[in-house]
VMD Tcl script that builds the backbone (N, CA, C; Angstrom):
set m [mol new atoms 528]
animate dup $m
set s [atomselect $m all]
$s set {name element resname resid chain x y z} {
  {N N MET 1 A 9.473 2.096 5.055}
  {CA C MET 1 A 10.417 2.628 6.006}
  {C C MET 1 A 10.857 4.041 5.635}
  {N N TYR 2 A 10.789 4.381 4.353}
  {CA C TYR 2 A 11.248 5.695 3.930}
  {C C TYR 2 A 10.078 6.654 3.808}
  {N N MET 3 A 10.283 7.834 4.345}
  {CA C MET 3 A 9.252 8.862 4.246}
  {C C MET 3 A 9.221 9.376 2.814}
  {N N PRO 4 A 8.058 9.795 2.335}
  {CA C PRO 4 A 7.991 10.294 0.961}
  {C C PRO 4 A 8.848 11.544 0.786}
  {N N SER 5 A 9.389 11.696 -0.409}
  {CA C SER 5 A 10.240 12.854 -0.674}
  {C C SER 5 A 9.432 14.033 -1.204}
  {N N ARG 6 A 8.165 13.795 -1.538}
  {CA C ARG 6 A 7.322 14.892 -1.991}
  {C C ARG 6 A 5.910 14.682 -1.454}
  {N N LYS 7 A 5.129 15.730 -1.461}
  {CA C LYS 7 A 3.763 15.646 -0.955}
  {C C LYS 7 A 2.914 14.824 -1.916}
  {N N SER 8 A 2.135 13.949 -1.360}
  {CA C SER 8 A 1.207 13.173 -2.178}
  {C C SER 8 A -0.216 13.590 -1.817}
  {N N LYS 9 A -1.139 13.228 -2.668}
  {CA C LYS 9 A -2.531 13.590 -2.416}
  {C C LYS 9 A -3.055 12.795 -1.227}
  {N N ASP 10 A -3.999 13.386 -0.523}
  {CA C ASP 10 A -4.648 12.695 0.580}
  {C C ASP 10 A -5.567 11.615 0.024}
  {N N GLU 11 A -5.893 10.641 0.871}
  {CA C GLU 11 A -6.735 9.525 0.439}
  {C C GLU 11 A -8.064 10.012 -0.125}
  {N N HIS 12 A -8.695 10.980 0.530}
  {CA C HIS 12 A -10.003 11.434 0.058}
  {C C HIS 12 A -9.903 12.103 -1.312}
  {N N GLU 13 A -8.785 12.765 -1.576}
  {CA C GLU 13 A -8.591 13.390 -2.885}
  {C C GLU 13 A -8.428 12.327 -3.971}
  {N N LEU 14 A -7.630 11.307 -3.684}
  {CA C LEU 14 A -7.427 10.222 -4.642}
  {C C LEU 14 A -8.724 9.488 -4.942}
  {N N ILE 15 A -9.468 9.175 -3.886}
  {CA C ILE 15 A -10.723 8.444 -4.075}
  {C C ILE 15 A -11.723 9.281 -4.851}
  {N N ALA 16 A -11.850 10.562 -4.511}
  {CA C ALA 16 A -12.781 11.432 -5.245}
  {C C ALA 16 A -12.430 11.462 -6.727}
  {N N GLU 17 A -11.156 11.576 -7.037}
  {CA C GLU 17 A -10.738 11.611 -8.440}
  {C C GLU 17 A -10.990 10.279 -9.129}
  {N N GLU 18 A -10.714 9.175 -8.451}
  {CA C GLU 18 A -10.934 7.863 -9.056}
  {C C GLU 18 A -12.417 7.550 -9.221}
  {N N LEU 19 A -13.261 8.168 -8.410}
  {CA C LEU 19 A -14.708 8.007 -8.572}
  {C C LEU 19 A -15.256 8.922 -9.667}
  {N N GLY 20 A -14.393 9.763 -10.226}
  {CA C GLY 20 A -14.818 10.689 -11.267}
  {C C GLY 20 A -15.459 11.948 -10.724}
  {N N LEU 21 A -15.268 12.211 -9.417}
  {CA C LEU 21 A -15.870 13.374 -8.761}
  {C C LEU 21 A -14.795 14.248 -8.119}
  {N N PRO 22 A -13.899 14.839 -8.927}
  {CA C PRO 22 A -12.812 15.611 -8.326}
  {C C PRO 22 A -13.274 16.820 -7.516}
  {N N ASP 23 A -14.515 17.255 -7.733}
  {CA C ASP 23 A -15.043 18.393 -6.978}
  {C C ASP 23 A -15.691 17.977 -5.655}
  {N N ALA 24 A -15.714 16.677 -5.386}
  {CA C ALA 24 A -16.411 16.162 -4.198}
  {C C ALA 24 A -15.448 15.759 -3.085}
  {N N HIS 25 A -14.275 16.378 -3.028}
  {CA C HIS 25 A -13.288 16.013 -2.003}
  {C C HIS 25 A -13.862 16.074 -0.594}
  {N N GLU 26 A -14.556 17.142 -0.285}
  {CA C GLU 26 A -15.070 17.302 1.090}
  {C C GLU 26 A -16.129 16.267 1.429}
  {N N GLN 27 A -17.020 15.977 0.494}
  {CA C GLN 27 A -18.038 14.959 0.748}
  {C C GLN 27 A -17.390 13.589 0.925}
  {N N VAL 28 A -16.414 13.279 0.084}
  {CA C VAL 28 A -15.709 12.004 0.192}
  {C C VAL 28 A -14.972 11.930 1.530}
  {N N LYS 29 A -14.347 13.016 1.924}
  {CA C LYS 29 A -13.632 13.063 3.205}
  {C C LYS 29 A -14.591 12.788 4.364}
  {N N THR 30 A -15.738 13.427 4.331}
  {CA C THR 30 A -16.739 13.235 5.384}
  {C C THR 30 A -17.242 11.794 5.410}
  {N N LEU 31 A -17.521 11.231 4.236}
  {CA C LEU 31 A -18.006 9.844 4.166}
  {C C LEU 31 A -16.957 8.868 4.699}
  {N N LEU 32 A -15.697 9.120 4.397}
  {CA C LEU 32 A -14.628 8.249 4.899}
  {C C LEU 32 A -14.475 8.365 6.410}
  {N N GLN 33 A -14.515 9.600 6.916}
  {CA C GLN 33 A -14.301 9.821 8.348}
  {C C GLN 33 A -15.451 9.312 9.204}
  {N N THR 34 A -16.667 9.428 8.705}
  {CA C THR 34 A -17.832 9.030 9.497}
  {C C THR 34 A -18.248 7.589 9.253}
  {N N ASP 35 A -17.705 6.982 8.210}
  {CA C ASP 35 A -18.070 5.613 7.828}
  {C C ASP 35 A -19.565 5.501 7.523}
  {N N ALA 36 A -20.140 6.639 7.120}
  {CA C ALA 36 A -21.567 6.660 6.779}
  {C C ALA 36 A -21.781 5.986 5.429}
  {N N GLY 37 A -22.985 5.504 5.212}
  {CA C GLY 37 A -23.326 4.887 3.942}
  {C C GLY 37 A -23.426 5.930 2.837}
  {N N VAL 38 A -23.061 5.518 1.623}
  {CA C VAL 38 A -23.130 6.461 0.502}
  {C C VAL 38 A -24.597 6.675 0.128}
  {N N PRO 39 A -24.991 7.936 -0.041}
  {CA C PRO 39 A -26.377 8.215 -0.413}
  {C C PRO 39 A -26.642 7.886 -1.881}
  {N N ASN 40 A -27.893 7.706 -2.197}
  {CA C ASN 40 A -28.327 7.364 -3.556}
  {C C ASN 40 A -27.803 8.372 -4.574}
  {N N ASP 41 A -27.952 9.670 -4.294}
  {CA C ASP 41 A -27.523 10.688 -5.263}
  {C C ASP 41 A -26.019 10.651 -5.509}
  {N N PHE 42 A -25.241 10.242 -4.511}
  {CA C PHE 42 A -23.794 10.134 -4.676}
  {C C PHE 42 A -23.468 9.016 -5.669}
  {N N VAL 43 A -24.121 7.874 -5.507}
  {CA C VAL 43 A -23.889 6.734 -6.410}
  {C C VAL 43 A -24.341 7.088 -7.820}
  {N N VAL 44 A -25.442 7.823 -7.944}
  {CA C VAL 44 A -25.916 8.275 -9.261}
  {C C VAL 44 A -24.852 9.169 -9.905}
  {N N ARG 45 A -24.295 10.076 -9.122}
  {CA C ARG 45 A -23.244 10.971 -9.655}
  {C C ARG 45 A -22.023 10.180 -10.113}
  {N N VAL 46 A -21.641 9.162 -9.361}
  {CA C VAL 46 A -20.493 8.329 -9.751}
  {C C VAL 46 A -20.804 7.594 -11.049}
  {N N ALA 47 A -21.982 7.002 -11.133}
  {CA C ALA 47 A -22.376 6.277 -12.355}
  {C C ALA 47 A -22.358 7.215 -13.560}
  {N N THR 48 A -22.873 8.414 -13.392}
  {CA C THR 48 A -22.893 9.400 -14.481}
  {C C THR 48 A -21.472 9.796 -14.857}
  {N N ALA 49 A -20.655 10.080 -13.863}
  {CA C ALA 49 A -19.273 10.499 -14.124}
  {C C ALA 49 A -18.474 9.404 -14.818}
  {N N MET 50 A -18.780 8.170 -14.504}
  {CA C MET 50 A -18.041 7.044 -15.089}
  {C C MET 50 A -18.712 6.499 -16.352}
  {N N ALA 51 A -19.864 7.056 -16.703}
  {CA C ALA 51 A -20.604 6.624 -17.897}
  {C C ALA 51 A -20.928 5.137 -17.846}
  {N N VAL 52 A -21.434 4.704 -16.682}
  {CA C VAL 52 A -21.868 3.319 -16.514}
  {C C VAL 52 A -23.304 3.339 -15.985}
  {N N PRO 53 A -24.062 2.264 -16.182}
  {CA C PRO 53 A -25.430 2.233 -15.665}
  {C C PRO 53 A -25.467 2.259 -14.133}
  {N N PHE 54 A -26.510 2.898 -13.619}
  {CA C PHE 54 A -26.663 3.015 -12.170}
  {C C PHE 54 A -27.051 1.683 -11.530}
  {N N GLU 55 A -27.868 0.892 -12.189}
  {CA C GLU 55 A -28.456 -0.319 -11.583}
  {C C GLU 55 A -27.422 -1.265 -10.959}
  {N N PRO 56 A -26.307 -1.581 -11.633}
  {CA C PRO 56 A -25.338 -2.480 -10.990}
  {C C PRO 56 A -24.659 -1.855 -9.762}
  {N N LEU 57 A -24.674 -0.517 -9.679}
  {CA C LEU 57 A -24.075 0.159 -8.530}
  {C C LEU 57 A -25.085 0.392 -7.404}
  {N N ALA 58 A -26.374 0.249 -7.701}
  {CA C ALA 58 A -27.436 0.509 -6.721}
  {C C ALA 58 A -27.275 -0.281 -5.417}
  {N N PRO 59 A -26.820 -1.539 -5.448}
  {CA C PRO 59 A -26.671 -2.274 -4.184}
  {C C PRO 59 A -25.681 -1.631 -3.203}
  {N N PHE 60 A -24.855 -0.697 -3.680}
  {CA C PHE 60 A -23.881 -0.049 -2.813}
  {C C PHE 60 A -24.473 1.123 -2.033}
  {N N VAL 61 A -25.671 1.558 -2.400}
  {CA C VAL 61 A -26.317 2.657 -1.682}
  {C C VAL 61 A -26.486 2.227 -0.228}
  {N N GLY 62 A -26.042 3.074 0.683}
  {CA C GLY 62 A -26.146 2.776 2.108}
  {C C GLY 62 A -24.921 2.083 2.683}
  {N N GLN 63 A -24.046 1.575 1.823}
  {CA C GLN 63 A -22.822 0.944 2.308}
  {C C GLN 63 A -21.753 2.015 2.541}
  {N N PRO 64 A -20.794 1.741 3.397}
  {CA C PRO 64 A -19.714 2.710 3.612}
  {C C PRO 64 A -18.963 2.983 2.309}
  {N N LEU 65 A -18.481 4.195 2.157}
  {CA C LEU 65 A -17.776 4.589 0.940}
  {C C LEU 65 A -16.584 3.681 0.658}
  {N N ARG 66 A -15.863 3.316 1.696}
  {CA C ARG 66 A -14.683 2.471 1.493}
  {C C ARG 66 A -15.072 1.140 0.843}
  {N N SER 67 A -16.175 0.564 1.266}
  {CA C SER 67 A -16.655 -0.688 0.675}
  {C C SER 67 A -17.064 -0.471 -0.786}
  {N N PHE 68 A -17.803 0.599 -1.022}
  {CA C PHE 68 A -18.215 0.942 -2.384}
  {C C PHE 68 A -16.985 1.122 -3.273}
  {N N TYR 69 A -16.023 1.886 -2.814}
  {CA C TYR 69 A -14.812 2.164 -3.583}
  {C C TYR 69 A -14.027 0.882 -3.859}
  {N N GLN 70 A -13.833 0.062 -2.826}
  {CA C GLN 70 A -13.044 -1.154 -2.993}
  {C C GLN 70 A -13.684 -2.133 -3.971}
  {N N GLN 71 A -14.996 -2.259 -3.909}
  {CA C GLN 71 A -15.648 -3.236 -4.775}
  {C C GLN 71 A -15.943 -2.693 -6.172}
  {N N ALA 72 A -16.390 -1.454 -6.248}
  {CA C ALA 72 A -16.771 -0.900 -7.546}
  {C C ALA 72 A -15.571 -0.431 -8.356}
  {N N ILE 73 A -14.601 0.172 -7.706}
  {CA C ILE 73 A -13.448 0.714 -8.426}
  {C C ILE 73 A -12.280 -0.268 -8.385}
  {N N CYS 74 A -11.742 -0.516 -7.203}
  {CA C CYS 74 A -10.577 -1.396 -7.092}
  {C C CYS 74 A -10.896 -2.824 -7.520}
  {N N GLY 75 A -12.094 -3.277 -7.235}
  {CA C GLY 75 A -12.499 -4.631 -7.584}
  {C C GLY 75 A -12.797 -4.823 -9.056}
  {N N GLY 76 A -12.859 -3.734 -9.810}
  {CA C GLY 76 A -13.006 -3.841 -11.256}
  {C C GLY 76 A -14.426 -3.816 -11.785}
  {N N LEU 77 A -15.444 -3.586 -10.945}
  {CA C LEU 77 A -16.827 -3.577 -11.425}
  {C C LEU 77 A -17.037 -2.499 -12.484}
  {N N VAL 78 A -16.546 -1.292 -12.239}
  {CA C VAL 78 A -16.715 -0.205 -13.203}
  {C C VAL 78 A -15.983 -0.540 -14.497}
  {N N PHE 79 A -14.825 -1.169 -14.378}
  {CA C PHE 79 A -14.069 -1.588 -15.554}
  {C C PHE 79 A -14.900 -2.557 -16.390}
  {N N GLN 80 A -15.558 -3.507 -15.727}
  {CA C GLN 80 A -16.416 -4.471 -16.426}
  {C C GLN 80 A -17.626 -3.781 -17.047}
  {N N LEU 81 A -18.254 -2.892 -16.286}
  {CA C LEU 81 A -19.462 -2.223 -16.774}
  {C C LEU 81 A -19.183 -1.334 -17.984}
  {N N SER 82 A -17.968 -0.832 -18.073}
  {CA C SER 82 A -17.630 0.044 -19.196}
  {C C SER 82 A -16.943 -0.724 -20.325}
  {N N ASP 83 A -16.948 -2.053 -20.237}
  {CA C ASP 83 A -16.276 -2.908 -21.226}
  {C C ASP 83 A -14.816 -2.519 -21.414}
  {N N GLY 84 A -14.187 -2.101 -20.348}
  {CA C GLY 84 A -12.773 -1.776 -20.377}
  {C C GLY 84 A -12.450 -0.388 -20.882}
  {N N SER 85 A -13.467 0.378 -21.265}
  {CA C SER 85 A -13.181 1.716 -21.789}
  {C C SER 85 A -12.864 2.713 -20.678}
  {N N ARG 86 A -13.345 2.445 -19.473}
  {CA C ARG 86 A -13.077 3.334 -18.339}
  {C C ARG 86 A -11.912 2.763 -17.548}
  {N N ARG 87 A -10.783 3.401 -17.618}
  {CA C ARG 87 A -9.600 2.944 -16.884}
  {C C ARG 87 A -9.781 3.275 -15.408}
  {N N VAL 88 A -9.668 2.269 -14.580}
  {CA C VAL 88 A -9.757 2.449 -13.132}
  {C C VAL 88 A -8.632 1.666 -12.489}
  {N N ARG 89 A -8.288 2.073 -11.299}
  {CA C ARG 89 A -7.232 1.382 -10.561}
  {C C ARG 89 A -7.778 0.050 -10.070}
  {N N THR 90 A -7.132 -1.017 -10.455}
  {CA C THR 90 A -7.533 -2.337 -10.011}
  {C C THR 90 A -6.452 -2.877 -9.094}
  {N N VAL 91 A -6.849 -3.329 -7.934}
  {CA C VAL 91 A -5.905 -3.848 -6.966}
  {C C VAL 91 A -6.084 -5.355 -6.883}
  {N N VAL 92 A -4.994 -6.061 -7.113}
  {CA C VAL 92 A -5.032 -7.519 -7.027}
  {C C VAL 92 A -4.154 -7.920 -5.855}
  {N N ALA 93 A -4.769 -8.503 -4.868}
  {CA C ALA 93 A -4.025 -8.893 -3.668}
  {C C ALA 93 A -3.100 -10.062 -3.982}
  {N N MET 94 A -1.903 -10.013 -3.433}
  {CA C MET 94 A -0.946 -11.109 -3.564}
  {C C MET 94 A -0.726 -11.644 -2.159}
  {N N ALA 95 A -1.568 -12.583 -1.782}
  {CA C ALA 95 A -1.596 -13.071 -0.411}
  {C C ALA 95 A -0.278 -13.688 0.027}
  {N N PHE 96 A 0.530 -14.126 -0.906}
  {CA C PHE 96 A 1.780 -14.786 -0.561}
  {C C PHE 96 A 2.863 -13.819 -0.106}
  {N N GLN 97 A 2.691 -12.512 -0.301}
  {CA C GLN 97 A 3.755 -11.561 -0.001}
  {C C GLN 97 A 4.224 -11.642 1.447}
  {N N SER 98 A 3.308 -11.654 2.384}
  {CA C SER 98 A 3.703 -11.716 3.789}
  {C C SER 98 A 4.407 -13.026 4.099}
  {N N ALA 99 A 3.910 -14.111 3.539}
  {CA C ALA 99 A 4.536 -15.411 3.777}
  {C C ALA 99 A 5.950 -15.436 3.201}
  {N N LEU 100 A 6.112 -14.914 1.990}
  {CA C LEU 100 A 7.437 -14.887 1.370}
  {C C LEU 100 A 8.399 -14.021 2.175}
  {N N ALA 101 A 7.937 -12.877 2.670}
  {CA C ALA 101 A 8.793 -12.011 3.487}
  {C C ALA 101 A 9.219 -12.745 4.761}
  {N N GLY 102 A 8.309 -13.495 5.369}
  {CA C GLY 102 A 8.637 -14.273 6.568}
  {C C GLY 102 A 9.658 -15.362 6.287}
  {N N ILE 103 A 9.514 -16.012 5.140}
  {CA C ILE 103 A 10.471 -17.066 4.766}
  {C C ILE 103 A 11.860 -16.465 4.546}
  {N N MET 104 A 11.898 -15.303 3.895}
  {CA C MET 104 A 13.194 -14.663 3.654}
  {C C MET 104 A 13.835 -14.211 4.963}
  {N N LEU 105 A 13.027 -13.701 5.892}
  {CA C LEU 105 A 13.553 -13.313 7.200}
  {C C LEU 105 A 14.065 -14.540 7.946}
  {N N ALA 106 A 13.305 -15.637 7.906}
  {CA C ALA 106 A 13.733 -16.867 8.576}
  {C C ALA 106 A 15.053 -17.362 7.992}
  {N N ALA 107 A 15.220 -17.269 6.688}
  {CA C ALA 107 A 16.472 -17.694 6.055}
  {C C ALA 107 A 17.644 -16.860 6.566}
  {N N GLU 108 A 17.423 -15.549 6.725}
  {CA C GLU 108 A 18.487 -14.685 7.257}
  {C C GLU 108 A 18.831 -15.059 8.699}
  {N N LEU 109 A 17.821 -15.384 9.493}
  {CA C LEU 109 A 18.073 -15.776 10.888}
  {C C LEU 109 A 18.829 -17.099 10.969}
  {N N VAL 110 A 18.497 -18.029 10.075}
  {CA C VAL 110 A 19.206 -19.311 10.040}
  {C C VAL 110 A 20.671 -19.076 9.668}
  {N N LYS 111 A 20.893 -18.212 8.677}
  {CA C LYS 111 A 22.276 -17.882 8.288}
  {C C LYS 111 A 23.031 -17.294 9.476}
  {N N HIS 112 A 22.382 -16.380 10.189}
  {CA C HIS 112 A 23.037 -15.734 11.329}
  {C C HIS 112 A 23.354 -16.750 12.419}
  {N N SER 113 A 22.392 -17.602 12.753}
  {CA C SER 113 A 22.613 -18.572 13.828}
  {C C SER 113 A 23.658 -19.610 13.435}
  {N N GLY 114 A 23.849 -19.821 12.136}
  {CA C GLY 114 A 24.866 -20.764 11.675}
  {C C GLY 114 A 26.253 -20.152 11.588}
  {N N GLY 115 A 26.359 -18.874 11.944}
  {CA C GLY 115 A 27.655 -18.217 11.933}
  {C C GLY 115 A 28.088 -17.712 10.569}
  {N N PHE 116 A 27.185 -17.722 9.607}
  {CA C PHE 116 A 27.529 -17.206 8.279}
  {C C PHE 116 A 27.556 -15.685 8.315}
  {N N PRO 117 A 28.292 -15.064 7.401}
  {CA C PRO 117 A 28.362 -13.601 7.389}
  {C C PRO 117 A 26.979 -12.968 7.223}
  {N N VAL 118 A 26.787 -11.854 7.894}
  {CA C VAL 118 A 25.521 -11.130 7.814}
  {C C VAL 118 A 25.454 -10.413 6.473}
  {N N SER 119 A 24.352 -10.556 5.781}
  {CA C SER 119 A 24.168 -9.904 4.487}
  {C C SER 119 A 23.941 -8.416 4.678}
  {N N PRO 120 A 24.397 -7.619 3.722}
  {CA C PRO 120 A 24.050 -6.195 3.798}
  {C C PRO 120 A 22.552 -6.031 3.558}
  {N N THR 121 A 22.028 -4.877 3.853}
  {CA C THR 121 A 20.615 -4.617 3.600}
  {C C THR 121 A 20.359 -4.753 2.109}
  {N N THR 122 A 19.319 -5.486 1.758}
  {CA C THR 122 A 19.008 -5.697 0.344}
  {C C THR 122 A 17.554 -5.381 0.058}
  {N N SER 123 A 17.276 -5.266 -1.203}
  {CA C SER 123 A 15.915 -5.056 -1.683}
  {C C SER 123 A 15.611 -6.187 -2.658}
  {N N THR 124 A 14.462 -6.811 -2.508}
  {CA C THR 124 A 14.075 -7.892 -3.401}
  {C C THR 124 A 12.817 -7.478 -4.144}
  {N N ARG 125 A 12.879 -7.582 -5.442}
  {CA C ARG 125 A 11.726 -7.243 -6.283}
  {C C ARG 125 A 11.436 -8.417 -7.196}
  {N N VAL 126 A 10.175 -8.797 -7.252}
  {CA C VAL 126 A 9.754 -9.884 -8.119}
  {C C VAL 126 A 8.660 -9.344 -9.032}
  {N N ASN 127 A 8.882 -9.413 -10.333}
  {CA C ASN 127 A 7.884 -9.005 -11.312}
  {C C ASN 127 A 7.114 -10.249 -11.719}
  {N N LEU 128 A 5.860 -10.330 -11.328}
  {CA C LEU 128 A 5.056 -11.518 -11.579}
  {C C LEU 128 A 4.745 -11.731 -13.058}
  {N N LEU 129 A 4.983 -10.719 -13.873}
  {CA C LEU 129 A 4.694 -10.827 -15.298}
  {C C LEU 129 A 5.913 -11.260 -16.108}
  {N N ARG 130 A 7.032 -11.488 -15.445}
  {CA C ARG 130 A 8.270 -11.876 -16.141}
  {C C ARG 130 A 8.857 -13.114 -15.455}
  {N N PRO 131 A 9.719 -13.833 -16.173}
  {CA C PRO 131 A 10.388 -14.978 -15.531}
  {C C PRO 131 A 11.211 -14.512 -14.337}
  {N N LEU 132 A 11.379 -15.401 -13.377}
  {CA C LEU 132 A 12.137 -15.092 -12.169}
  {C C LEU 132 A 13.592 -14.833 -12.521}
  {N N SER 133 A 14.127 -13.765 -12.010}
  {CA C SER 133 A 15.512 -13.389 -12.271}
  {C C SER 133 A 16.464 -14.314 -11.520}
  {N N SER 134 A 17.670 -14.468 -12.045}
  {CA C SER 134 A 18.671 -15.289 -11.349}
  {C C SER 134 A 19.258 -14.527 -10.167}
  {N N HIS 135 A 19.073 -13.211 -10.141}
  {CA C HIS 135 A 19.594 -12.372 -9.062}
  {C C HIS 135 A 18.413 -11.690 -8.368}
  {N N LEU 136 A 18.084 -12.140 -7.154}
  {CA C LEU 136 A 16.899 -11.638 -6.471}
  {C C LEU 136 A 17.172 -10.484 -5.515}
  {N N HIS 137 A 18.377 -10.382 -4.985}
  {CA C HIS 137 A 18.673 -9.371 -3.977}
  {C C HIS 137 A 19.535 -8.259 -4.562}
  {N N ASP 138 A 19.085 -7.039 -4.417}
  {CA C ASP 138 A 19.877 -5.879 -4.811}
  {C C ASP 138 A 20.347 -5.188 -3.543}
  {N N PRO 139 A 21.644 -4.855 -3.478}
  {CA C PRO 139 A 22.120 -4.133 -2.285}
  {C C PRO 139 A 21.347 -2.829 -2.127}
  {N N LYS 140 A 21.012 -2.500 -0.912}
  {CA C LYS 140 A 20.243 -1.294 -0.631}
  {C C LYS 140 A 20.963 -0.521 0.462}
  {N N ALA 141 A 21.497 0.620 0.107}
  {CA C ALA 141 A 22.182 1.443 1.090}
  {C C ALA 141 A 21.168 2.189 1.948}
  {N N LYS 142 A 21.610 2.581 3.122}
  {CA C LYS 142 A 20.784 3.396 3.989}
  {C C LYS 142 A 20.459 4.701 3.264}
  {N N ASP 143 A 19.256 5.180 3.397}
  {CA C ASP 143 A 18.844 6.398 2.713}
  {C C ASP 143 A 19.726 7.560 3.142}
  {N N SER 144 A 20.374 8.176 2.168}
  {CA C SER 144 A 21.327 9.237 2.485}
  {C C SER 144 A 20.665 10.553 2.875}
  {N N SER 145 A 19.366 10.689 2.613}
  {CA C SER 145 A 18.684 11.943 2.950}
  {C C SER 145 A 18.403 12.054 4.442}
  {N N GLY 146 A 18.511 10.931 5.162}
  {CA C GLY 146 A 18.195 10.940 6.588}
  {C C GLY 146 A 16.697 10.869 6.849}
  {N N ARG 147 A 15.914 10.638 5.795}
  {CA C ARG 147 A 14.460 10.598 5.917}
  {C C ARG 147 A 13.967 9.157 6.069}
  {N N CYS 148 A 14.652 8.395 6.883}
  {CA C CYS 148 A 14.286 7.009 7.128}
  {C C CYS 148 A 14.029 6.846 8.625}
  {N N ILE 149 A 13.105 5.986 8.969}
  {CA C ILE 149 A 12.811 5.767 10.386}
  {C C ILE 149 A 14.057 5.259 11.106}
  {N N CYS 150 A 14.951 4.585 10.365}
  {CA C CYS 150 A 16.168 4.061 10.983}
  {C C CYS 150 A 17.152 5.164 11.352}
  {N N SER 151 A 16.889 6.388 10.928}
  {CA C SER 151 A 17.741 7.524 11.291}
  {C C SER 151 A 17.113 8.393 12.381}
  {N N ASP 152 A 15.935 8.032 12.813}
  {CA C ASP 152 A 15.213 8.820 13.810}
  {C C ASP 152 A 15.734 8.495 15.210}
  {N N ASP 153 A 16.150 9.509 15.942}
  {CA C ASP 153 A 16.730 9.304 17.273}
  {C C ASP 153 A 15.772 8.607 18.237}
  {N N ASP 154 A 14.482 8.975 18.211}
  {CA C ASP 154 A 13.506 8.334 19.101}
  {C C ASP 154 A 13.346 6.859 18.761}
  {N N PHE 155 A 13.300 6.537 17.461}
  {CA C PHE 155 A 13.180 5.143 17.037}
  {C C PHE 155 A 14.394 4.344 17.497}
  {N N ILE 156 A 15.587 4.895 17.278}
  {CA C ILE 156 A 16.823 4.204 17.653}
  {C C ILE 156 A 16.874 3.980 19.161}
  {N N ALA 157 A 16.486 4.999 19.934}
  {CA C ALA 157 A 16.492 4.851 21.401}
  {C C ALA 157 A 15.507 3.771 21.842}
  {N N ALA 158 A 14.297 3.764 21.261}
  {CA C ALA 158 A 13.298 2.749 21.624}
  {C C ALA 158 A 13.787 1.356 21.217}
  {N N TYR 159 A 14.406 1.261 20.063}
  {CA C TYR 159 A 14.942 -0.021 19.588}
  {C C TYR 159 A 16.001 -0.548 20.554}
  {N N ARG 160 A 16.902 0.341 20.958}
  {CA C ARG 160 A 17.969 -0.073 21.871}
  {C C ARG 160 A 17.421 -0.472 23.233}
  {N N ARG 161 A 16.390 0.254 23.720}
  {CA C ARG 161 A 15.783 -0.105 25.008}
  {C C ARG 161 A 15.145 -1.492 24.909}
  {N N LYS 162 A 14.519 -1.766 23.798}
  {CA C LYS 162 A 13.805 -3.035 23.657}
  {C C LYS 162 A 14.744 -4.204 23.366}
  {N N TYR 163 A 15.714 -4.003 22.475}
  {CA C TYR 163 A 16.541 -5.121 22.023}
  {C C TYR 163 A 17.979 -5.090 22.507}
  {N N GLY 164 A 18.445 -3.943 22.944}
  {CA C GLY 164 A 19.823 -3.852 23.420}
  {C C GLY 164 A 20.837 -3.901 22.282}
  {N N LYS 165 A 22.098 -3.883 22.661}
  {CA C LYS 165 A 23.189 -3.848 21.679}
  {C C LYS 165 A 23.342 -5.173 20.940}
  {N N ARG 166 A 23.114 -6.290 21.611}
  {CA C ARG 166 A 23.380 -7.607 21.033}
  {C C ARG 166 A 22.656 -7.805 19.700}
  {N N VAL 167 A 21.378 -7.458 19.636}
  {CA C VAL 167 A 20.591 -7.694 18.436}
  {C C VAL 167 A 20.987 -6.739 17.318}
  {N N GLU 168 A 21.504 -5.583 17.646}
  {CA C GLU 168 A 21.889 -4.603 16.620}
  {C C GLU 168 A 22.948 -5.168 15.692}
  {N N GLN 169 A 23.696 -6.170 16.143}
  {CA C GLN 169 A 24.737 -6.746 15.299}
  {C C GLN 169 A 24.140 -7.513 14.122}
  {N N LEU 170 A 22.882 -7.891 14.177}
  {CA C LEU 170 A 22.242 -8.607 13.080}
  {C C LEU 170 A 22.095 -7.726 11.840}
  {N N SER 171 A 21.922 -6.456 12.042}
  {CA C SER 171 A 21.680 -5.566 10.909}
  {C C SER 171 A 22.199 -4.180 11.225}
  {N N ASP 172 A 22.625 -3.499 10.177}
  {CA C ASP 172 A 23.112 -2.142 10.373}
  {C C ASP 172 A 21.983 -1.131 10.264}
  {N N VAL 173 A 20.738 -1.576 10.173}
  {CA C VAL 173 A 19.608 -0.677 9.960}
  {C C VAL 173 A 19.501 0.364 11.050}
  {N N SER 174 A 19.656 -0.048 12.321}
  {CA C SER 174 A 19.439 0.919 13.387}
  {C C SER 174 A 20.738 1.434 14.005}
  {N N ALA 175 A 21.845 0.957 13.531}
  {CA C ALA 175 A 23.104 1.437 14.083}
  {C C ALA 175 A 23.472 2.754 13.421}
  {N N PRO 176 A 23.533 3.841 14.196}
  {CA C PRO 176 A 23.847 5.132 13.585}
  {C C PRO 176 A 25.301 5.207 13.176}
}
mol reanalyze $m
mol bondsrecalc $m
mol representation Tube
mol addrep $m
């Protein structure tokens, strides 16, 4: 919901750097935009840059760059091929996140329909590597910089047109 406070690198820049080819931003950008398959020489360059054998990466030749990146880098293949010496970003999906968010939203709706006081906006963080905290909700104030979608006049107008005043009482998120 909050806009970044500083400029971040574009996706093609991040991927090029994580593939070990920081000078290949434009080629990576083109491959991402066109969804073209990665050429053999590109995969060879990645293998060389990452100091891993080409053969395990060869099946990715001709596949879209996003698929190659997700499986070889994010999926941990390069990490395995380098015996852990090559640090790469590994993404582990937590499929329960959406379900947990839905359960928490449903709990808030049940509280509201039961006439219980409306909770202030909160932030919930769960560290999967540590025991569950006894305090799960941290109060979260509206972003004071005004760089939140909830402060955008067009968003607020569209919200009011769609939901009207009645629903705004559930949360102070869109009430200016």
